[in-house]
DRENDO-1510 file (C-alpha; in Angstrom, 1 decimal, always signed):
<recs>
REC; n; res; u; v; w
REC; 1; MET; +66.2; +131.7; +136.8 .
REC; 2; ARG; +67.3; +133.8; +133.8 .
REC; 3; ALA; +70.6; +134.5; +132.1 .
REC; 4; PHE; +72.1; +138.0; +132.0 .
REC; 5; LEU; +74.9; +139.1; +129.6 .
REC; 6; LEU; +77.3; +141.4; +131.4 .
REC; 7; HIS; +79.3; +143.6; +129.0 .
REC; 8; SER; +81.0; +147.0; +128.9 .
REC; 9; GLY; +79.0; +148.7; +126.2 .
REC; 10; GLU; +81.5; +148.1; +123.5 .
REC; 11; PRO; +80.2; +149.2; +120.1 .
REC; 12; ALA; +81.1; +145.9; +118.5 .
REC; 13; MET; +78.6; +144.2; +120.9 .
REC; 14; GLU; +75.6; +146.0; +119.4 .
REC; 15; PRO; +74.7; +143.4; +116.7 .
REC; 16; LEU; +74.8; +140.6; +119.3 .
REC; 17; LEU; +72.8; +142.5; +121.8 .
REC; 18; ALA; +70.1; +143.2; +119.2 .
REC; 19; LYS; +69.6; +139.5; +118.8 .
REC; 20; LEU; +69.4; +138.5; +122.5 .
REC; 21; LEU; +66.0; +137.6; +123.9 .
REC; 22; PHE; +67.1; +137.9; +127.6 .
REC; 23; PRO; +68.4; +140.8; +129.8 .
REC; 24; HIS; +71.8; +142.3; +129.2 .
REC; 25; GLY; +73.7; +145.4; +130.3 .
REC; 26; ALA; +76.8; +147.0; +131.9 .
REC; 27; GLN; +75.5; +146.4; +135.4 .
REC; 28; VAL; +73.9; +143.3; +137.0 .
REC; 29; PRO; +70.4; +143.9; +138.5 .
REC; 30; GLU; +70.0; +142.8; +142.1 .
REC; 31; GLU; +67.5; +140.0; +141.3 .
REC; 32; ILE; +69.8; +138.5; +138.7 .
REC; 33; GLU; +72.8; +138.7; +141.1 .
REC; 34; LYS; +70.9; +136.6; +143.6 .
REC; 35; SER; +69.3; +134.0; +141.4 .
REC; 36; GLY; +70.4; +134.4; +137.8 .
REC; 37; THR; +73.4; +133.2; +135.7 .
REC; 38; ILE; +75.8; +135.9; +134.6 .
REC; 39; ILE; +77.5; +135.5; +131.2 .
REC; 40; HIS; +80.6; +137.7; +131.1 .
REC; 41; TRP; +81.7; +139.2; +127.8 .
REC; 42; GLY; +85.1; +140.7; +128.0 .
REC; 43; ALA; +87.4; +141.1; +131.0 .
REC; 44; TYR; +86.4; +144.6; +132.1 .
REC; 45; HIS; +84.5; +143.7; +135.2 .
REC; 46; PRO; +85.8; +142.4; +138.5 .
REC; 47; ASP; +85.6; +138.6; +139.1 .
REC; 48; ARG; +83.2; +138.5; +142.0 .
REC; 49; GLY; +83.4; +134.8; +142.4 .
REC; 50; HIS; +79.7; +134.5; +141.6 .
REC; 51; ALA; +78.5; +130.8; +141.9 .
REC; 52; GLU; +76.5; +131.1; +138.6 .
REC; 53; VAL; +78.9; +132.6; +136.1 .
REC; 54; LEU; +79.8; +131.7; +132.6 .
REC; 55; GLN; +83.2; +132.7; +131.4 .
REC; 56; PRO; +84.9; +133.7; +134.7 .
REC; 57; ILE; +87.2; +136.7; +134.3 .
REC; 58; ARG; +90.2; +134.8; +135.8 .
REC; 59; SER; +89.8; +132.3; +133.0 .
REC; 60; ILE; +89.7; +135.0; +130.3 .
REC; 61; LEU; +92.9; +136.5; +131.7 .
REC; 62; LEU; +94.5; +133.0; +131.9 .
REC; 63; ALA; +93.7; +132.4; +128.2 .
REC; 64; ARG; +95.5; +135.7; +127.3 .
REC; 65; ASN; +98.6; +134.3; +128.9 .
REC; 66; LYS; +100.0; +132.0; +126.3 .
REC; 67; LYS; +102.6; +130.5; +128.6 .
REC; 68; ARG; +100.1; +129.5; +131.3 .
REC; 69; ALA; +97.5; +128.4; +128.7 .
REC; 70; ALA; +100.0; +126.1; +127.0 .
REC; 71; GLU; +100.9; +124.5; +130.3 .
REC; 72; LEU; +97.3; +123.8; +131.2 .
REC; 73; LEU; +96.4; +122.4; +127.8 .
REC; 74; THR; +99.4; +120.2; +127.9 .
REC; 75; LEU; +98.4; +118.9; +131.4 .
REC; 76; HIS; +95.0; +117.9; +130.0 .
REC; 77; GLY; +96.7; +116.0; +127.2 .
REC; 78; ILE; +95.8; +118.5; +124.5 .
REC; 79; GLU; +98.5; +119.1; +121.9 .
REC; 80; CYS; +99.3; +122.8; +121.8 .
REC; 81; GLY; +100.6; +124.8; +118.8 .
REC; 82; TRP; +102.7; +127.2; +120.9 .
REC; 83; ASP; +105.4; +126.7; +123.5 .
REC; 84; GLU; +105.8; +128.3; +126.9 .
REC; 85; THR; +107.3; +131.5; +125.5 .
REC; 86; GLY; +104.2; +131.9; +123.2 .
REC; 87; ALA; +106.2; +131.1; +120.1 .
REC; 88; LYS; +104.8; +128.8; +117.4 .
REC; 89; ARG; +105.9; +125.2; +117.7 .
REC; 90; PHE; +105.0; +124.1; +114.2 .
REC; 91; ALA; +105.1; +125.4; +110.7 .
REC; 92; ASP; +102.0; +127.1; +109.4 .
REC; 93; ARG; +101.2; +124.3; +106.8 .
REC; 94; TRP; +98.6; +121.7; +107.7 .
REC; 95; SER; +96.7; +119.1; +105.8 .
REC; 96; HIS; +93.5; +120.7; +107.3 .
REC; 97; GLU; +92.8; +123.8; +109.4 .
REC; 98; PHE; +89.6; +124.3; +111.4 .
REC; 99; ILE; +88.0; +127.2; +113.3 .
REC; 100; VAL; +85.4; +126.1; +115.8 .
REC; 101; PRO; +83.2; +128.5; +117.8 .
REC; 102; VAL; +82.2; +126.8; +121.1 .
REC; 103; PHE; +79.5; +127.7; +123.6 .
REC; 104; HIS; +78.8; +125.8; +126.7 .
REC; 105; LEU; +80.2; +122.4; +125.8 .
REC; 106; GLN; +78.9; +122.6; +122.2 .
REC; 107; ALA; +80.7; +123.2; +118.9 .
REC; 108; LEU; +78.4; +125.7; +117.2 .
REC; 109; THR; +79.7; +125.1; +113.7 .
REC; 110; LEU; +82.9; +124.2; +111.8 .
REC; 111; PHE; +85.0; +126.3; +109.4 .
REC; 112; HIS; +87.5; +124.4; +107.3 .
REC; 113; ARG; +90.3; +125.4; +104.9 .
REC; 114; ALA; +93.6; +124.3; +103.4 .
REC; 115; SER; +95.2; +127.7; +104.3 .
REC; 116; GLY; +94.1; +131.2; +105.1 .
REC; 117; VAL; +91.9; +132.9; +107.8 .
REC; 118; PHE; +88.3; +133.8; +107.7 .
REC; 119; LEU; +85.4; +133.8; +110.2 .
REC; 120; GLY; +82.5; +134.9; +108.0 .
REC; 121; HIS; +79.5; +133.5; +106.1 .
REC; 122; LYS; +79.6; +130.2; +104.3 .
REC; 123; THR; +81.5; +130.8; +101.0 .
REC; 124; LYS; +83.3; +128.9; +98.4 .
REC; 125; PRO; +87.2; +129.0; +98.4 .
REC; 126; GLY; +88.6; +131.7; +96.3 .
REC; 127; VAL; +85.9; +134.3; +96.8 .
REC; 128; ARG; +87.5; +137.6; +97.7 .
REC; 129; THR; +86.6; +140.2; +100.3 .
REC; 130; PRO; +86.4; +143.9; +99.5 .
REC; 131; GLU; +89.9; +144.2; +100.9 .
REC; 132; GLY; +91.1; +141.6; +98.5 .
REC; 133; GLU; +91.8; +138.9; +101.0 .
REC; 134; PRO; +90.8; +135.4; +99.8 .
REC; 135; ARG; +87.9; +133.9; +101.8 .
REC; 136; GLU; +89.5; +130.5; +102.2 .
REC; 137; PHE; +87.6; +129.2; +105.1 .
REC; 138; THR; +84.4; +127.4; +104.2 .
REC; 139; GLU; +81.6; +126.6; +106.8 .
REC; 140; ILE; +81.0; +122.9; +106.6 .
REC; 141; GLY; +78.8; +122.6; +109.7 .
REC; 142; THR; +78.7; +119.8; +112.3 .
REC; 143; ASP; +76.6; +117.2; +110.5 .
REC; 144; GLN; +78.4; +114.1; +109.3 .
REC; 145; PRO; +81.9; +115.4; +110.1 .
REC; 146; SER; +85.0; +113.7; +108.6 .
REC; 147; PHE; +87.5; +112.0; +110.9 .
REC; 148; TYR; +89.6; +115.2; +111.3 .
REC; 149; ALA; +86.6; +117.5; +111.6 .
REC; 150; ALA; +85.2; +115.3; +114.4 .
REC; 151; ARG; +88.6; +115.4; +116.2 .
REC; 152; ALA; +88.7; +119.1; +115.8 .
REC; 153; MET; +85.3; +119.7; +117.4 .
REC; 154; ARG; +86.2; +117.4; +120.3 .
REC; 155; GLU; +89.6; +119.1; +120.9 .
REC; 156; ALA; +88.0; +122.5; +120.6 .
REC; 157; VAL; +85.4; +121.8; +123.3 .
REC; 158; LYS; +88.2; +120.2; +125.5 .
REC; 159; ALA; +90.4; +123.2; +125.1 .
REC; 160; VAL; +87.7; +125.7; +126.1 .
REC; 161; TYR; +86.8; +123.6; +129.2 .
REC; 162; ALA; +90.4; +123.0; +130.1 .
REC; 163; LEU; +91.1; +126.7; +130.3 .
REC; 164; GLY; +88.1; +127.2; +132.6 .
REC; 165; LEU; +86.2; +129.0; +129.9 .
REC; 166; ASP; +82.6; +128.4; +128.8 .
REC; 167; TYR; +82.8; +129.8; +125.3 .
REC; 168; GLY; +85.4; +130.9; +122.7 .
REC; 169; ILE; +86.8; +130.4; +119.3 .
REC; 170; VAL; +89.4; +127.7; +118.8 .
REC; 171; ARG; +91.7; +127.4; +115.8 .
REC; 172; LEU; +93.2; +124.0; +115.1 .
REC; 173; GLY; +95.5; +122.3; +112.6 .
REC; 174; ALA; +95.5; +118.7; +111.6 .
REC; 175; ARG; +98.4; +116.7; +110.1 .
REC; 176; SER; +98.8; +113.1; +108.9 .
REC; 177; GLY; +98.6; +110.4; +111.6 .
REC; 178; GLY; +95.4; +111.7; +113.1 .
REC; 179; VAL; +97.1; +114.5; +115.2 .
REC; 180; VAL; +95.0; +117.6; +115.8 .
REC; 181; VAL; +96.8; +120.6; +117.4 .
REC; 182; VAL; +95.2; +123.6; +119.1 .
REC; 183; LEU; +96.8; +126.7; +117.5 .
REC; 184; ALA; +94.9; +129.4; +119.3 .
REC; 185; VAL; +92.0; +129.9; +121.8 .
REC; 186; GLU; +90.2; +133.2; +121.6 .
REC; 187; ALA; +88.3; +133.9; +124.8 .
REC; 188; GLU; +87.1; +137.3; +123.7 .
REC; 189; PRO; +85.7; +136.5; +120.2 .
REC; 190; LYS; +85.9; +139.2; +117.5 .
REC; 191; LEU; +82.4; +139.1; +116.1 .
REC; 192; THR; +81.4; +138.8; +112.4 .
REC; 193; PRO; +77.8; +138.7; +111.3 .
REC; 194; ARG; +77.9; +134.9; +111.2 .
REC; 195; LEU; +79.4; +134.6; +114.6 .
REC; 196; VAL; +76.8; +137.1; +116.0 .
REC; 197; GLY; +74.1; +134.8; +114.8 .
REC; 198; LEU; +75.7; +131.6; +116.2 .
REC; 199; PHE; +76.5; +133.0; +119.6 .
REC; 200; ALA; +73.1; +134.8; +120.0 .
REC; 201; ASP; +71.2; +131.6; +119.1 .
REC; 202; ALA; +73.3; +129.6; +121.6 .
REC; 203; MET; +72.8; +132.1; +124.4 .
REC; 204; ASN; +69.1; +132.4; +123.8 .
REC; 205; ARG; +68.8; +128.6; +124.0 .
REC; 206; PHE; +70.8; +128.6; +127.2 .
REC; 207; ASP; +68.4; +131.2; +128.7 .
REC; 208; VAL; +65.4; +129.0; +127.8 .
REC; 209; THR; +67.1; +126.0; +129.4 .
REC; 210; LEU; +67.6; +127.9; +132.6 .
REC; 211; SER; +64.0; +129.0; +132.7 .
REC; 212; GLU; +62.8; +125.4; +132.0 .
REC; 213; GLU; +65.0; +124.0; +134.8 .
REC; 214; ALA; +63.7; +126.6; +137.3 .
REC; 215; GLU; +60.1; +125.6; +136.4 .
REC; 216; LEU; +60.7; +121.9; +136.8 .
REC; 217; GLY; +62.6; +122.1; +140.1 .
REC; 218; GLN; +64.7; +119.3; +141.6 .
REC; 219; SER; +64.6; +116.1; +139.5 .
REC; 220; ASP; +65.3; +112.5; +140.6 .
REC; 221; VAL; +68.4; +111.7; +138.6 .
REC; 222; MET; +68.6; +108.3; +137.0 .
REC; 223; LEU; +72.1; +106.7; +136.9 .
REC; 224; GLY; +73.4; +104.0; +134.6 .
REC; 225; ALA; +77.0; +102.7; +134.2 .
REC; 226; ASP; +79.2; +100.7; +131.9 .
REC; 227; PRO; +82.3; +99.8; +134.0 .
REC; 228; GLU; +85.1; +97.8; +132.3 .
REC; 229; PHE; +87.3; +95.0; +133.4 .
REC; 230; LEU; +90.1; +92.8; +132.0 .
REC; 231; LEU; +90.3; +89.0; +131.8 .
REC; 232; LEU; +93.8; +87.5; +132.6 .
REC; 233; ASN; +94.8; +83.9; +132.1 .
REC; 234; SER; +96.9; +81.8; +134.5 .
REC; 235; ARG; +100.1; +83.4; +133.0 .
REC; 236; GLY; +98.8; +86.9; +133.6 .
REC; 237; LYS; +98.2; +87.5; +129.9 .
REC; 238; VAL; +95.1; +89.4; +128.6 .
REC; 239; THR; +92.4; +87.1; +127.3 .
REC; 240; PHE; +90.2; +89.1; +124.9 .
REC; 241; ALA; +86.6; +89.6; +126.1 .
REC; 242; SER; +85.5; +89.2; +122.5 .
REC; 243; ASN; +86.1; +85.5; +123.0 .
REC; 244; TYR; +83.1; +85.4; +125.3 .
REC; 245; ALA; +80.9; +88.3; +124.6 .
REC; 246; GLU; +79.2; +90.2; +121.7 .
REC; 247; LYS; +79.6; +94.0; +121.4 .
REC; 248; GLU; +76.0; +94.6; +122.6 .
REC; 249; GLY; +74.1; +93.3; +125.7 .
REC; 250; ALA; +74.3; +93.4; +129.5 .
REC; 251; PHE; +77.7; +91.7; +129.3 .
REC; 252; GLY; +79.6; +92.9; +126.3 .
REC; 253; CYS; +83.0; +93.8; +124.9 .
REC; 254; ASP; +84.5; +97.2; +124.2 .
REC; 255; ALA; +87.2; +98.3; +121.8 .
REC; 256; ILE; +90.7; +99.8; +122.0 .
REC; 257; VAL; +91.8; +101.7; +118.8 .
REC; 258; LEU; +95.3; +100.9; +117.7 .
REC; 259; PRO; +97.6; +103.6; +116.2 .
REC; 260; SER; +96.7; +102.1; +112.8 .
REC; 261; ARG; +93.0; +102.9; +113.6 .
REC; 262; ARG; +92.2; +99.2; +113.7 .
REC; 263; LYS; +89.9; +98.2; +116.5 .
REC; 264; ILE; +90.4; +95.3; +118.8 .
REC; 265; PHE; +88.0; +94.2; +121.5 .
REC; 266; PRO; +89.8; +93.0; +124.7 .
REC; 267; LEU; +87.8; +94.9; +127.3 .
REC; 268; ALA; +84.9; +93.3; +129.1 .
REC; 269; GLU; +82.0; +95.7; +129.9 .
REC; 270; LEU; +79.0; +95.5; +132.1 .
REC; 271; ARG; +75.8; +97.4; +131.3 .
REC; 272; PRO; +73.4; +97.1; +134.2 .
REC; 273; LYS; +69.8; +98.4; +133.9 .
REC; 274; PRO; +69.7; +102.1; +135.0 .
REC; 275; SER; +67.9; +103.1; +138.2 .
REC; 276; THR; +67.2; +106.2; +140.3 .
REC; 277; ASP; +68.1; +104.1; +143.4 .
REC; 278; ILE; +71.7; +103.3; +144.0 .
REC; 279; ARG; +71.1; +100.0; +145.9 .
REC; 280; GLU; +69.0; +98.8; +142.9 .
REC; 281; LEU; +71.7; +99.9; +140.4 .
REC; 282; VAL; +74.3; +97.9; +142.4 .
REC; 283; VAL; +72.1; +94.9; +142.5 .
REC; 284; ASN; +71.6; +95.2; +138.7 .
REC; 285; LEU; +75.4; +95.5; +138.3 .
REC; 286; HIS; +75.9; +92.3; +140.3 .
REC; 287; ARG; +73.4; +90.5; +138.0 .
REC; 288; THR; +75.4; +91.5; +135.0 .
REC; 289; MET; +78.5; +90.0; +136.7 .
REC; 290; GLN; +76.6; +86.7; +137.2 .
REC; 291; ILE; +75.7; +86.8; +133.5 .
REC; 292; ALA; +79.4; +87.4; +132.6 .
REC; 293; ALA; +80.5; +84.5; +134.9 .
REC; 294; LYS; +78.2; +82.1; +133.0 .
REC; 295; ARG; +79.4; +83.2; +129.6 .
REC; 296; ILE; +83.1; +83.1; +130.5 .
REC; 297; GLY; +82.8; +79.8; +132.2 .
REC; 298; ASP; +86.5; +79.4; +133.0 .
REC; 299; PRO; +87.2; +79.9; +136.8 .
REC; 300; GLU; +90.9; +80.2; +136.1 .
REC; 301; VAL; +90.4; +83.5; +134.3 .
REC; 302; ARG; +91.0; +86.4; +136.7 .
REC; 303; TRP; +88.8; +89.5; +136.5 .
REC; 304; VAL; +90.7; +92.7; +137.2 .
REC; 305; ALA; +89.6; +96.3; +137.3 .
REC; 306; GLY; +90.9; +99.8; +138.2 .
REC; 307; GLY; +92.6; +102.1; +135.7 .
REC; 308; MET; +95.3; +100.2; +133.9 .
REC; 309; PRO; +96.0; +96.8; +135.5 .
REC; 310; VAL; +98.0; +95.9; +132.4 .
REC; 311; ARG; +100.0; +98.4; +130.4 .
REC; 312; GLY; +98.3; +99.5; +127.3 .
REC; 313; PHE; +94.8; +98.4; +128.4 .
REC; 314; PRO; +93.1; +101.5; +130.0 .
REC; 315; LEU; +89.8; +100.8; +131.9 .
REC; 316; GLY; +87.0; +103.3; +132.5 .
REC; 317; GLY; +84.1; +103.4; +135.0 .
REC; 318; HIS; +81.7; +105.5; +132.9 .
REC; 319; ILE; +78.6; +106.8; +134.7 .
REC; 320; HIS; +75.4; +107.7; +132.7 .
REC; 321; PHE; +73.1; +110.5; +133.9 .
REC; 322; SER; +69.5; +111.0; +132.8 .
REC; 323; GLY; +66.9; +113.5; +133.9 .
REC; 324; ILE; +69.4; +116.3; +134.2 .
REC; 325; GLU; +70.7; +118.8; +131.7 .
REC; 326; LEU; +74.4; +118.6; +131.0 .
REC; 327; CYS; +76.1; +121.9; +131.7 .
REC; 328; SER; +79.7; +123.1; +132.4 .
REC; 329; ARG; +78.9; +123.8; +136.1 .
REC; 330; LEU; +77.7; +120.2; +136.6 .
REC; 331; LEU; +80.7; +118.8; +134.8 .
REC; 332; ARG; +83.1; +120.8; +137.0 .
REC; 333; VAL; +81.3; +119.7; +140.2 .
REC; 334; LEU; +81.7; +116.0; +139.1 .
REC; 335; ASP; +85.4; +116.7; +138.5 .
REC; 336; ASN; +86.0; +118.4; +141.8 .
REC; 337; TYR; +83.8; +116.3; +144.1 .
REC; 338; ILE; +84.3; +112.8; +142.5 .
REC; 339; ALA; +87.3; +112.5; +140.2 .
REC; 340; LEU; +89.7; +114.5; +142.4 .
REC; 341; PRO; +89.1; +112.7; +145.7 .
REC; 342; LEU; +88.9; +109.3; +144.0 .
REC; 343; THR; +92.6; +109.8; +143.1 .
REC; 344; LEU; +93.3; +109.0; +146.7 .
REC; 345; LEU; +92.3; +105.3; +146.0 .
REC; 346; GLU; +94.5; +104.8; +142.9 .
REC; 347; ASP; +96.9; +102.0; +142.7 .
REC; 348; GLY; +100.4; +102.6; +141.3 .
REC; 349; THR; +99.3; +101.8; +137.8 .
REC; 350; THR; +95.9; +103.6; +137.8 .
REC; 351; GLY; +97.2; +107.0; +136.8 .
REC; 352; MET; +98.9; +105.5; +133.7 .
REC; 353; ARG; +95.7; +106.0; +131.8 .
REC; 354; LYS; +95.9; +109.8; +132.2 .
REC; 355; PRO; +95.8; +112.2; +130.4 .
REC; 356; LYS; +94.8; +110.3; +127.2 .
REC; 357; TYR; +92.0; +108.8; +129.3 .
REC; 358; GLY; +90.7; +110.1; +132.5 .
REC; 359; PHE; +91.1; +113.8; +131.5 .
REC; 360; LEU; +88.9; +116.1; +133.4 .
REC; 361; GLY; +85.6; +117.1; +131.8 .
REC; 362; ASP; +85.4; +114.0; +129.5 .
REC; 363; PHE; +81.8; +113.4; +128.6 .
REC; 364; ARG; +79.7; +112.1; +125.7 .
REC; 365; ARG; +76.1; +113.0; +125.0 .
REC; 366; GLN; +73.7; +110.1; +124.6 .
REC; 367; ARG; +70.9; +109.6; +122.1 .
REC; 368; HIS; +68.4; +109.3; +124.9 .
REC; 369; GLY; +69.1; +112.8; +126.0 .
REC; 370; GLY; +71.4; +112.2; +128.9 .
REC; 371; PHE; +75.1; +112.1; +129.0 .
REC; 372; GLU; +78.0; +109.8; +130.0 .
REC; 373; TYR; +80.7; +111.0; +132.4 .
REC; 374; ARG; +83.9; +109.3; +131.2 .
REC; 375; VAL; +86.6; +110.6; +133.6 .
REC; 376; LEU; +86.7; +107.8; +136.2 .
REC; 377; PRO; +88.7; +104.6; +136.2 .
REC; 378; SER; +86.8; +101.3; +136.7 .
REC; 379; TRP; +85.5; +101.6; +140.2 .
REC; 380; MET; +84.1; +98.0; +140.3 .
REC; 381; VAL; +87.1; +96.8; +142.2 .
REC; 382; SER; +84.8; +96.1; +145.2 .
REC; 383; PRO; +81.2; +96.5; +146.2 .
REC; 384; ASP; +82.0; +99.1; +148.8 .
REC; 385; ILE; +83.9; +101.4; +146.4 .
REC; 386; ALA; +81.2; +100.9; +143.7 .
REC; 387; LYS; +78.4; +101.8; +146.1 .
REC; 388; GLY; +80.3; +104.8; +147.4 .
REC; 389; VAL; +81.2; +106.2; +143.9 .
REC; 390; LEU; +77.7; +105.7; +142.5 .
REC; 391; ALA; +76.1; +107.3; +145.6 .
REC; 392; LEU; +78.6; +110.2; +145.3 .
REC; 393; ALA; +77.6; +110.7; +141.7 .
REC; 394; LYS; +73.9; +110.7; +142.6 .
REC; 395; VAL; +74.2; +113.2; +145.4 .
REC; 396; THR; +76.5; +115.6; +143.5 .
REC; 397; ALA; +74.4; +115.5; +140.4 .
REC; 398; GLU; +71.1; +116.2; +142.1 .
REC; 399; HIS; +72.5; +119.1; +144.2 .
REC; 400; TYR; +75.3; +120.4; +142.1 .
REC; 401; ARG; +74.1; +124.0; +142.3 .
REC; 402; LEU; +74.8; +123.9; +146.1 .
REC; 403; LEU; +78.4; +122.7; +145.6 .
REC; 404; ASN; +80.7; +125.7; +145.0 .
REC; 405; LEU; +84.3; +124.5; +145.8 .
REC; 406; ARG; +86.7; +124.4; +142.8 .
REC; 407; PRO; +90.1; +123.2; +144.0 .
REC; 408; LEU; +90.9; +122.1; +140.4 .
REC; 409; ALA; +90.9; +125.8; +139.4 .
REC; 410; ASP; +94.4; +125.9; +141.1 .
REC; 411; ALA; +97.0; +124.8; +138.6 .
REC; 412; GLU; +99.0; +123.0; +141.4 .
REC; 413; VAL; +96.0; +120.9; +142.3 .
REC; 414; LEU; +95.5; +120.1; +138.6 .
REC; 415; LYS; +99.1; +118.8; +138.5 .
REC; 416; ALA; +98.4; +116.8; +141.6 .
REC; 417; TYR; +95.4; +115.2; +139.9 .
REC; 418; TYR; +97.2; +114.2; +136.8 .
REC; 419; GLY; +100.3; +113.2; +138.7 .
REC; 420; GLY; +98.5; +111.2; +141.3 .
REC; 421; ASP; +100.0; +113.3; +144.2 .
REC; 422; LYS; +97.8; +112.0; +147.0 .
REC; 423; ALA; +99.6; +114.0; +149.8 .
REC; 424; ARG; +98.6; +117.2; +147.9 .
REC; 425; ILE; +95.0; +116.1; +147.4 .
REC; 426; ARG; +94.2; +114.6; +150.8 .
REC; 427; PRO; +93.9; +117.9; +152.8 .
REC; 428; MET; +91.2; +119.0; +150.4 .
REC; 429; LEU; +88.9; +116.1; +151.2 .
REC; 430; GLN; +87.7; +117.6; +154.5 .
REC; 431; SER; +86.3; +120.8; +153.0 .
REC; 432; LEU; +84.8; +118.9; +150.0 .
REC; 433; TRP; +83.1; +116.5; +152.3 .
REC; 434; LYS; +81.7; +119.1; +154.6 .
REC; 435; ASP; +80.2; +120.7; +151.5 .
REC; 436; LEU; +78.6; +117.4; +150.6 .
REC; 437; GLU; +77.2; +116.8; +154.1 .
REC; 438; LYS; +75.2; +120.0; +153.8 .
REC; 439; VAL; +73.1; +119.0; +150.8 .
REC; 440; PRO; +69.7; +117.4; +151.4 .
REC; 441; GLY; +70.4; +114.1; +149.7 .
REC; 442; TYR; +73.5; +113.2; +151.6 .
REC; 443; ALA; +71.8; +111.6; +154.6 .
REC; 444; LYS; +70.0; +109.0; +152.4 .
REC; 445; TYR; +73.3; +107.6; +151.1 .
REC; 446; GLU; +75.5; +108.2; +154.2 .
REC; 447; SER; +75.9; +104.5; +154.8 .
REC; 448; TYR; +77.5; +104.1; +151.3 .
REC; 449; LEU; +79.5; +107.3; +151.5 .
REC; 450; LEU; +81.2; +107.0; +154.9 .
REC; 451; PRO; +83.2; +103.8; +154.0 .
REC; 452; LEU; +84.4; +105.5; +150.8 .
REC; 453; ARG; +85.4; +108.6; +152.8 .
REC; 454; ARG; +87.2; +106.5; +155.4 .
REC; 455; ARG; +89.2; +104.7; +152.7 .
REC; 456; MET; +90.1; +108.0; +151.0 .
REC; 457; LEU; +91.4; +109.5; +154.2 .
REC; 458; GLN; +93.5; +106.4; +154.7 .
REC; 459; MET; +94.7; +106.7; +151.1 .
REC; 460; ARG; +94.3; +102.9; +151.0 .
REC; 461; PRO; +94.6; +102.0; +147.3 .
REC; 462; TRP; +92.7; +99.2; +145.5 .
REC; 463; LYS; +94.9; +96.5; +144.1 .
REC; 464; GLU; +94.5; +96.4; +140.3 .
REC; 465; LEU; +95.8; +92.9; +139.8 .
REC; 466; ASP; +93.5; +91.4; +142.5 .
REC; 467; ASP; +90.7; +89.2; +141.2 .
REC; 468; ILE; +87.5; +91.2; +141.9 .
REC; 469; ARG; +85.2; +88.1; +142.0 .
REC; 470; PRO; +85.8; +87.1; +145.7 .
REC; 471; LYS; +84.7; +90.5; +146.9 .
REC; 472; TRP; +81.6; +90.4; +144.7 .
REC; 473; LYS; +80.9; +86.7; +145.6 .
REC; 474; ILE; +80.8; +85.7; +142.0 .
REC; 475; THR; +81.3; +82.0; +141.0 .
REC; 476; PRO; +83.4; +80.2; +142.0 .
REC; 477; PHE; +83.7; +82.4; +145.1 .
REC; 478; THR; +80.0; +82.4; +146.1 .
</recs>
């Protein structure tokens, strides 16, 4: 499999094309159409609905529409610097401004300034261009970013993904209090020499990755997890997990960051040994629960899971993937085939974690080379749901290139996801599940998947304040 850059022969493209090490042109060769990945540049070609496309034309057109773009960014919990009419919502002065070129879930570099606009080579503030404009943006790179710089990179990647794009240039402003605002998203970048080099290098790396994946073939994906839960005393008040657990280990505690940026550690977290086999992973999860029971020791303390059983304490069911390369297509498959239908099981309080937590496309790269999918609430509410969700993650990850439905590309479905509108989401389950049943790995885990599907169709929610120990047969309920 190779990449192919599809363009319209614009003269401004020539410096970029000269640096590309893979095919490009104004027409797609037949062999690429069948088995390659097309990277659109510009919106001058029809959107053929190709399964392997970066930068879909419909997403480029959406990004041009400031009103629709603002609505989508706001839905995803991204603060936007313009209103529905396209007018600026804020004054132009910021404590920091950033420009972030993004390609395929990666911030390529970071430009910073106090004021002004420039997208060129790394320069010192105050150096002037031939036209007399001050070069006030300085390239500071992505190594060891400051607090605001790290936030800017994260919000830039989020904004590009939220608009259905795969690359672009995002301009952001930061003000006191830690707020970072997206001021503009450019889906058709105007190329400077520095940007030519950045995008050409990123695209060449992408092509190499495609070729390597094609040579390796189907891999056996390893899954890990770190689902969270809360401990409640007899009065229903939160007992901090840090009273019983250290930060590290199979049973640990996790933090919530207060508005003052101070960390507290009320969340209990389980970190079972990863496995390529779902049954083994669930067994490992159960063992960590037994470790937690011994450490906690108090049978009167309830264990509760879900999304937000207690206001202000959001819980996540993060899933770790190894042995597979993170890409935007995989991320969108996980969103559409797992996060969207799992909404059908939400309790009344689950959705309160969205969109600050549980926003679509939330991921974190791991040092071991894999990545963490962070969208889901804590699915450890019962063994059946846990087995079903983990099996669904395994099947979708290993066969994501065969799964082509994208209901979340519809803004109304997106609203239903963030609003917990189960009646709007339920009719989509049938087509999503039929797609899943066609992939080779489905049959192996059907016994785990069917109970999950049945419960989704019934829209039978989990109960976030129920103690999960009886269902898992954890002391004193063995």
